[in-house]
Structure formats: C-alpha cells, structure tokens
PDB file of N, CA, C and O in Angstrom:
ATOM      1  N   MET A   1      34.602  33.806  56.663  1.00  0.00           N
ATOM      2  CA  MET A   1      34.611  33.527  58.012  1.00  0.00           C
ATOM      3  C   MET A   1      35.162  34.665  58.943  1.00  0.00           C
ATOM      4  O   MET A   1      36.151  35.325  58.623  1.00  0.00           O
ATOM      5  N   LYS A   2      34.460  34.861  60.131  1.00  0.00           N
ATOM      6  CA  LYS A   2      34.721  36.209  60.918  1.00  0.00           C
ATOM      7  C   LYS A   2      35.168  35.594  62.247  1.00  0.00           C
ATOM      8  O   LYS A   2      34.520  34.642  62.681  1.00  0.00           O
ATOM      9  N   ARG A   3      36.273  36.080  62.963  1.00  0.00           N
ATOM     10  CA  ARG A   3      36.836  35.627  64.117  1.00  0.00           C
ATOM     11  C   ARG A   3      36.164  36.355  65.095  1.00  0.00           C
ATOM     12  O   ARG A   3      36.417  37.558  65.159  1.00  0.00           O
ATOM     13  N   ALA A   4      35.302  35.838  65.924  1.00  0.00           N
ATOM     14  CA  ALA A   4      34.325  36.443  66.866  1.00  0.00           C
ATOM     15  C   ALA A   4      34.851  36.972  67.973  1.00  0.00           C
ATOM     16  O   ALA A   4      34.204  37.907  68.445  1.00  0.00           O
ATOM     17  N   ASN A   5      36.154  36.556  68.717  1.00  0.00           N
ATOM     18  CA  ASN A   5      36.666  36.976  69.837  1.00  0.00           C
ATOM     19  C   ASN A   5      38.174  36.378  70.219  1.00  0.00           C
ATOM     20  O   ASN A   5      38.723  35.720  69.334  1.00  0.00           O
ATOM     21  N   ASP A   6      38.735  36.526  71.222  1.00  0.00           N
ATOM     22  CA  ASP A   6      39.936  35.971  71.607  1.00  0.00           C
ATOM     23  C   ASP A   6      39.906  34.477  71.928  1.00  0.00           C
ATOM     24  O   ASP A   6      40.914  33.770  71.911  1.00  0.00           O
ATOM     25  N   ASP A   7      38.677  34.051  72.221  1.00  0.00           N
ATOM     26  CA  ASP A   7      38.558  32.442  72.432  1.00  0.00           C
ATOM     27  C   ASP A   7      38.666  31.614  71.446  1.00  0.00           C
ATOM     28  O   ASP A   7      38.569  30.403  71.646  1.00  0.00           O
ATOM     29  N   HIS A   8      38.898  32.158  70.143  1.00  0.00           N
ATOM     30  CA  HIS A   8      39.133  31.342  68.788  1.00  0.00           C
ATOM     31  C   HIS A   8      37.808  30.853  68.575  1.00  0.00           C
ATOM     32  O   HIS A   8      37.777  29.664  68.257  1.00  0.00           O
ATOM     33  N   ILE A   9      36.590  31.493  68.668  1.00  0.00           N
ATOM     34  CA  ILE A   9      35.550  30.854  68.084  1.00  0.00           C
ATOM     35  C   ILE A   9      35.173  31.708  66.694  1.00  0.00           C
ATOM     36  O   ILE A   9      35.066  32.929  66.583  1.00  0.00           O
ATOM     37  N   ILE A  10      35.016  30.726  65.720  1.00  0.00           N
ATOM     38  CA  ILE A  10      34.586  31.213  64.349  1.00  0.00           C
ATOM     39  C   ILE A  10      33.260  30.792  63.905  1.00  0.00           C
ATOM     40  O   ILE A  10      32.797  29.651  63.917  1.00  0.00           O
ATOM     41  N   VAL A  11      32.669  31.968  63.478  1.00  0.00           N
ATOM     42  CA  VAL A  11      31.268  31.998  62.851  1.00  0.00           C
ATOM     43  C   VAL A  11      31.471  31.759  61.145  1.00  0.00           C
ATOM     44  O   VAL A  11      32.015  32.562  60.387  1.00  0.00           O
ATOM     45  N   GLN A  12      31.019  30.742  60.854  1.00  0.00           N
ATOM     46  CA  GLN A  12      31.043  30.625  59.339  1.00  0.00           C
ATOM     47  C   GLN A  12      29.662  30.633  58.691  1.00  0.00           C
ATOM     48  O   GLN A  12      28.863  29.780  59.076  1.00  0.00           O
ATOM     49  N   LEU A  13      29.372  31.316  57.950  1.00  0.00           N
ATOM     50  CA  LEU A  13      27.966  31.366  57.470  1.00  0.00           C
ATOM     51  C   LEU A  13      27.850  30.453  55.995  1.00  0.00           C
ATOM     52  O   LEU A  13      28.381  30.836  54.952  1.00  0.00           O
ATOM     53  N   ILE A  14      27.171  29.366  56.098  1.00  0.00           N
ATOM     54  CA  ILE A  14      27.202  28.418  55.111  1.00  0.00           C
ATOM     55  C   ILE A  14      25.943  28.509  54.185  1.00  0.00           C
ATOM     56  O   ILE A  14      25.738  27.656  53.322  1.00  0.00           O
ATOM     57  N   SER A  15      25.019  29.688  54.416  1.00  0.00           N
ATOM     58  CA  SER A  15      23.788  29.879  53.502  1.00  0.00           C
ATOM     59  C   SER A  15      23.783  31.417  53.466  1.00  0.00           C
ATOM     60  O   SER A  15      24.002  32.091  54.472  1.00  0.00           O
ATOM     61  N   ARG A  16      23.522  31.934  52.259  1.00  0.00           N
ATOM     62  CA  ARG A  16      23.042  33.128  52.244  1.00  0.00           C
ATOM     63  C   ARG A  16      21.639  33.449  52.068  1.00  0.00           C
ATOM     64  O   ARG A  16      21.314  34.626  51.911  1.00  0.00           O
ATOM     65  N   PHE A  17      20.835  32.584  52.078  1.00  0.00           N
ATOM     66  CA  PHE A  17      19.387  32.430  51.987  1.00  0.00           C
ATOM     67  C   PHE A  17      18.851  32.490  53.350  1.00  0.00           C
ATOM     68  O   PHE A  17      19.318  31.787  54.247  1.00  0.00           O
ATOM     69  N   ALA A  18      17.887  33.306  53.528  1.00  0.00           N
ATOM     70  CA  ALA A  18      17.371  33.578  54.954  1.00  0.00           C
ATOM     71  C   ALA A  18      16.287  32.441  55.142  1.00  0.00           C
ATOM     72  O   ALA A  18      15.495  32.014  54.301  1.00  0.00           O
ATOM     73  N   LEU A  19      16.473  32.012  56.619  1.00  0.00           N
ATOM     74  CA  LEU A  19      15.517  30.872  57.128  1.00  0.00           C
ATOM     75  C   LEU A  19      15.199  31.629  58.250  1.00  0.00           C
ATOM     76  O   LEU A  19      15.627  32.726  58.611  1.00  0.00           O
ATOM     77  N   ARG A  20      14.206  30.718  58.855  1.00  0.00           N
ATOM     78  CA  ARG A  20      13.496  31.429  59.952  1.00  0.00           C
ATOM     79  C   ARG A  20      14.158  31.192  61.231  1.00  0.00           C
ATOM     80  O   ARG A  20      13.840  31.975  62.127  1.00  0.00           O
ATOM     81  N   ARG A  21      14.970  30.325  61.500  1.00  0.00           N
ATOM     82  CA  ARG A  21      15.887  30.172  62.536  1.00  0.00           C
ATOM     83  C   ARG A  21      17.135  29.549  62.299  1.00  0.00           C
ATOM     84  O   ARG A  21      17.351  28.745  61.392  1.00  0.00           O
ATOM     85  N   VAL A  22      18.094  30.011  63.291  1.00  0.00           N
ATOM     86  CA  VAL A  22      19.325  29.629  63.141  1.00  0.00           C
ATOM     87  C   VAL A  22      19.421  28.188  63.547  1.00  0.00           C
ATOM     88  O   VAL A  22      18.778  27.725  64.488  1.00  0.00           O
ATOM     89  N   ARG A  23      20.269  27.481  62.783  1.00  0.00           N
ATOM     90  CA  ARG A  23      20.596  25.946  63.039  1.00  0.00           C
ATOM     91  C   ARG A  23      22.105  25.948  63.137  1.00  0.00           C
ATOM     92  O   ARG A  23      22.860  26.322  62.239  1.00  0.00           O
ATOM     93  N   ALA A  24      22.508  25.434  64.474  1.00  0.00           N
ATOM     94  CA  ALA A  24      23.862  25.617  64.590  1.00  0.00           C
ATOM     95  C   ALA A  24      24.444  24.189  64.883  1.00  0.00           C
ATOM     96  O   ALA A  24      23.843  23.504  65.710  1.00  0.00           O
ATOM     97  N   LEU A  25      25.632  23.656  64.240  1.00  0.00           N
ATOM     98  CA  LEU A  25      26.248  22.513  64.520  1.00  0.00           C
ATOM     99  C   LEU A  25      27.791  22.889  64.994  1.00  0.00           C
ATOM    100  O   LEU A  25      28.605  23.343  64.190  1.00  0.00           O
ATOM    101  N   VAL A  26      28.084  22.666  66.301  1.00  0.00           N
ATOM    102  CA  VAL A  26      29.439  22.957  66.880  1.00  0.00           C
ATOM    103  C   VAL A  26      30.490  21.593  66.757  1.00  0.00           C
ATOM    104  O   VAL A  26      30.365  20.483  67.274  1.00  0.00           O
ATOM    105  N   GLU A  27      31.387  22.037  66.018  1.00  0.00           N
ATOM    106  CA  GLU A  27      32.575  20.969  65.786  1.00  0.00           C
ATOM    107  C   GLU A  27      33.828  21.495  66.455  1.00  0.00           C
ATOM    108  O   GLU A  27      34.215  22.660  66.359  1.00  0.00           O
ATOM    109  N   PRO A  28      34.380  20.610  67.087  1.00  0.00           N
ATOM    110  CA  PRO A  28      35.837  20.944  67.423  1.00  0.00           C
ATOM    111  C   PRO A  28      36.641  20.676  66.433  1.00  0.00           C
ATOM    112  O   PRO A  28      36.290  19.858  65.583  1.00  0.00           O
ATOM    113  N   SER A  29      37.861  21.312  66.360  1.00  0.00           N
ATOM    114  CA  SER A  29      38.628  21.682  65.194  1.00  0.00           C
ATOM    115  C   SER A  29      40.176  21.278  65.776  1.00  0.00           C
ATOM    116  O   SER A  29      40.852  22.132  66.349  1.00  0.00           O
ATOM    117  N   ALA A  30      40.609  20.054  65.595  1.00  0.00           N
ATOM    118  CA  ALA A  30      41.952  19.714  66.108  1.00  0.00           C
ATOM    119  C   ALA A  30      43.100  20.834  65.559  1.00  0.00           C
ATOM    120  O   ALA A  30      43.940  21.417  66.245  1.00  0.00           O
ATOM    121  N   ARG A  31      42.900  20.930  64.317  1.00  0.00           N
ATOM    122  CA  ARG A  31      43.942  21.859  63.500  1.00  0.00           C
ATOM    123  C   ARG A  31      44.154  23.002  63.969  1.00  0.00           C
ATOM    124  O   ARG A  31      45.304  23.419  64.104  1.00  0.00           O
ATOM    125  N   THR A  32      42.967  23.794  64.340  1.00  0.00           N
ATOM    126  CA  THR A  32      43.168  25.249  64.754  1.00  0.00           C
ATOM    127  C   THR A  32      42.594  25.351  66.208  1.00  0.00           C
ATOM    128  O   THR A  32      42.329  26.481  66.616  1.00  0.00           O
ATOM    129  N   LEU A  33      42.368  24.229  67.064  1.00  0.00           N
ATOM    130  CA  LEU A  33      41.743  24.300  68.266  1.00  0.00           C
ATOM    131  C   LEU A  33      40.809  25.302  68.318  1.00  0.00           C
ATOM    132  O   LEU A  33      40.965  26.142  69.204  1.00  0.00           O
ATOM    133  N   ALA A  34      39.696  25.430  67.433  1.00  0.00           N
ATOM    134  CA  ALA A  34      39.130  26.267  67.323  1.00  0.00           C
ATOM    135  C   ALA A  34      37.483  25.729  67.337  1.00  0.00           C
ATOM    136  O   ALA A  34      37.320  24.570  66.955  1.00  0.00           O
ATOM    137  N   ARG A  35      36.480  26.363  67.679  1.00  0.00           N
ATOM    138  CA  ARG A  35      35.110  25.859  67.582  1.00  0.00           C
ATOM    139  C   ARG A  35      34.651  26.607  66.481  1.00  0.00           C
ATOM    140  O   ARG A  35      34.838  27.813  66.319  1.00  0.00           O
ATOM    141  N   PHE A  36      33.849  25.604  65.492  1.00  0.00           N
ATOM    142  CA  PHE A  36      33.233  26.198  64.361  1.00  0.00           C
ATOM    143  C   PHE A  36      31.669  26.292  64.578  1.00  0.00           C
ATOM    144  O   PHE A  36      31.130  25.232  64.897  1.00  0.00           O
ATOM    145  N   ILE A  37      30.904  27.352  64.456  1.00  0.00           N
ATOM    146  CA  ILE A  37      29.477  27.293  64.610  1.00  0.00           C
ATOM    147  C   ILE A  37      28.996  27.524  62.883  1.00  0.00           C
ATOM    148  O   ILE A  37      29.183  28.589  62.295  1.00  0.00           O
ATOM    149  N   HIS A  38      28.388  26.366  62.281  1.00  0.00           N
ATOM    150  CA  HIS A  38      27.982  26.696  61.042  1.00  0.00           C
ATOM    151  C   HIS A  38      26.658  27.150  61.101  1.00  0.00           C
ATOM    152  O   HIS A  38      25.872  26.433  61.720  1.00  0.00           O
ATOM    153  N   CYS A  39      26.144  28.409  60.482  1.00  0.00           N
ATOM    154  CA  CYS A  39      24.884  29.046  60.906  1.00  0.00           C
ATOM    155  C   CYS A  39      24.296  29.218  59.662  1.00  0.00           C
ATOM    156  O   CYS A  39      24.967  29.636  58.718  1.00  0.00           O
ATOM    157  N   ARG A  40      23.041  28.927  59.544  1.00  0.00           N
ATOM    158  CA  ARG A  40      22.068  29.465  58.543  1.00  0.00           C
ATOM    159  C   ARG A  40      21.222  30.362  59.068  1.00  0.00           C
ATOM    160  O   ARG A  40      20.103  30.083  59.498  1.00  0.00           O
ATOM    161  N   PRO A  41      21.872  31.782  59.048  1.00  0.00           N
ATOM    162  CA  PRO A  41      20.991  32.696  59.723  1.00  0.00           C
ATOM    163  C   PRO A  41      19.859  33.469  58.915  1.00  0.00           C
ATOM    164  O   PRO A  41      19.740  33.398  57.691  1.00  0.00           O
ATOM    165  N   THR A  42      19.078  34.184  59.721  1.00  0.00           N
ATOM    166  CA  THR A  42      18.043  34.987  58.966  1.00  0.00           C
ATOM    167  C   THR A  42      18.994  36.304  58.625  1.00  0.00           C
ATOM    168  O   THR A  42      20.054  36.587  59.185  1.00  0.00           O
ATOM    169  N   VAL A  43      18.388  36.978  57.642  1.00  0.00           N
ATOM    170  CA  VAL A  43      19.096  38.102  56.944  1.00  0.00           C
ATOM    171  C   VAL A  43      19.465  39.212  58.216  1.00  0.00           C
ATOM    172  O   VAL A  43      20.604  39.615  58.450  1.00  0.00           O
ATOM    173  N   SER A  44      18.165  39.626  59.018  1.00  0.00           N
ATOM    174  CA  SER A  44      18.327  40.779  59.888  1.00  0.00           C
ATOM    175  C   SER A  44      18.912  40.453  61.068  1.00  0.00           C
ATOM    176  O   SER A  44      19.347  41.410  61.708  1.00  0.00           O
ATOM    177  N   SER A  45      19.047  39.358  61.541  1.00  0.00           N
ATOM    178  CA  SER A  45      19.608  38.890  62.855  1.00  0.00           C
ATOM    179  C   SER A  45      20.747  37.914  63.115  1.00  0.00           C
ATOM    180  O   SER A  45      20.907  37.183  64.092  1.00  0.00           O
ATOM    181  N   THR A  46      21.580  38.076  61.917  1.00  0.00           N
ATOM    182  CA  THR A  46      22.852  37.264  61.851  1.00  0.00           C
ATOM    183  C   THR A  46      23.821  37.423  62.885  1.00  0.00           C
ATOM    184  O   THR A  46      24.334  36.407  63.352  1.00  0.00           O
ATOM    185  N   ILE A  47      24.146  38.545  63.309  1.00  0.00           N
ATOM    186  CA  ILE A  47      24.940  38.795  64.488  1.00  0.00           C
ATOM    187  C   ILE A  47      24.591  38.317  65.811  1.00  0.00           C
ATOM    188  O   ILE A  47      25.348  37.713  66.571  1.00  0.00           O
ATOM    189  N   ARG A  48      23.236  38.673  66.051  1.00  0.00           N
ATOM    190  CA  ARG A  48      22.583  38.441  67.303  1.00  0.00           C
ATOM    191  C   ARG A  48      22.340  36.957  67.515  1.00  0.00           C
ATOM    192  O   ARG A  48      22.461  36.403  68.607  1.00  0.00           O
ATOM    193  N   ASN A  49      21.955  36.301  66.278  1.00  0.00           N
ATOM    194  CA  ASN A  49      21.876  34.678  66.569  1.00  0.00           C
ATOM    195  C   ASN A  49      23.438  34.086  66.661  1.00  0.00           C
ATOM    196  O   ASN A  49      23.614  33.075  67.342  1.00  0.00           O
ATOM    197  N   ALA A  50      24.481  34.656  66.035  1.00  0.00           N
ATOM    198  CA  ALA A  50      25.497  34.111  66.163  1.00  0.00           C
ATOM    199  C   ALA A  50      26.313  34.172  67.714  1.00  0.00           C
ATOM    200  O   ALA A  50      27.083  33.336  68.188  1.00  0.00           O
ATOM    201  N   LYS A  51      25.875  35.383  68.261  1.00  0.00           N
ATOM    202  CA  LYS A  51      26.262  35.764  69.625  1.00  0.00           C
ATOM    203  C   LYS A  51      25.587  34.559  70.509  1.00  0.00           C
ATOM    204  O   LYS A  51      26.164  33.805  71.292  1.00  0.00           O
ATOM    205  N   ASP A  52      24.305  34.592  70.186  1.00  0.00           N
ATOM    206  CA  ASP A  52      23.394  33.561  71.153  1.00  0.00           C
ATOM    207  C   ASP A  52      23.943  32.085  71.313  1.00  0.00           C
ATOM    208  O   ASP A  52      23.993  31.440  72.360  1.00  0.00           O
ATOM    209  N   ALA A  53      24.393  31.646  69.901  1.00  0.00           N
ATOM    210  CA  ALA A  53      24.979  30.259  69.919  1.00  0.00           C
ATOM    211  C   ALA A  53      26.272  30.143  70.408  1.00  0.00           C
ATOM    212  O   ALA A  53      26.693  29.080  70.866  1.00  0.00           O
ATOM    213  N   ILE A  54      27.014  31.283  70.339  1.00  0.00           N
ATOM    214  CA  ILE A  54      28.253  31.371  71.082  1.00  0.00           C
ATOM    215  C   ILE A  54      28.246  31.095  72.580  1.00  0.00           C
ATOM    216  O   ILE A  54      28.932  30.203  73.078  1.00  0.00           O
ATOM    217  N   LYS A  55      27.442  31.898  73.282  1.00  0.00           N
ATOM    218  CA  LYS A  55      27.065  31.855  74.622  1.00  0.00           C
ATOM    219  C   LYS A  55      26.377  30.490  75.012  1.00  0.00           C
ATOM    220  O   LYS A  55      26.318  30.218  76.211  1.00  0.00           O
ATOM    221  N   LYS A  56      25.959  29.789  74.274  1.00  0.00           N
ATOM    222  CA  LYS A  56      25.170  28.451  74.551  1.00  0.00           C
ATOM    223  C   LYS A  56      26.367  27.422  74.573  1.00  0.00           C
ATOM    224  O   LYS A  56      26.199  26.392  75.226  1.00  0.00           O
ATOM    225  N   ILE A  57      27.407  27.593  73.997  1.00  0.00           N
ATOM    226  CA  ILE A  57      28.578  26.735  74.135  1.00  0.00           C
ATOM    227  C   ILE A  57      29.359  27.130  75.288  1.00  0.00           C
ATOM    228  O   ILE A  57      30.178  26.284  75.647  1.00  0.00           O
ATOM    229  N   GLY A  58      29.312  28.228  75.974  1.00  0.00           N
ATOM    230  CA  GLY A  58      30.174  28.627  76.710  1.00  0.00           C
ATOM    231  C   GLY A  58      31.161  29.548  76.498  1.00  0.00           C
ATOM    232  O   GLY A  58      32.064  29.803  77.295  1.00  0.00           O
ATOM    233  N   GLY A  59      30.967  30.122  75.268  1.00  0.00           N
ATOM    234  CA  GLY A  59      32.002  31.225  74.746  1.00  0.00           C
ATOM    235  C   GLY A  59      31.650  32.504  75.336  1.00  0.00           C
ATOM    236  O   GLY A  59      30.585  32.591  75.947  1.00  0.00           O
ATOM    237  N   ARG A  60      32.457  33.554  75.219  1.00  0.00           N
ATOM    238  CA  ARG A  60      32.145  34.906  75.599  1.00  0.00           C
ATOM    239  C   ARG A  60      32.235  35.888  74.281  1.00  0.00           C
ATOM    240  O   ARG A  60      33.005  35.674  73.345  1.00  0.00           O
ATOM    241  N   PHE A  61      31.456  36.838  74.347  1.00  0.00           N
ATOM    242  CA  PHE A  61      31.276  37.620  72.926  1.00  0.00           C
ATOM    243  C   PHE A  61      31.437  38.997  73.497  1.00  0.00           C
ATOM    244  O   PHE A  61      31.374  39.982  72.761  1.00  0.00           O
TER     245      PHE A  61
END
C-alpha cells in the first residue's frame, strides 16, 4: 500500500497482472478515516491511473 497524499487516500494494488483498464472501487474506511481505491492497473500506467481515480472522487494529488 502506498499513501498518496495528506488527504489520507490510499492506493492498494490488488492485482499484479496487466489489464486494459483500471477498475476502481472506492470504499470509506471508518477505522482509518481513509478512502481506499482498489485498482487493477495496467503495468505502464499504474501511477497515472491512480491519480485519475483519486481526482474523480475529489481528492488532490
């Protein structure tokens, strides 16, 4: 897991296999007051896709 920024948005990669598109599921976490983005990223664009997913839910990167 990697902490993306001070807004406590955490990106967790749940698959190491390459897929064509990122599928993100956003879940609030009461324990950590964080939002989790479960990504199945493509190999070459993991960081870009994670940033886009964060922006879509209103976070800053």
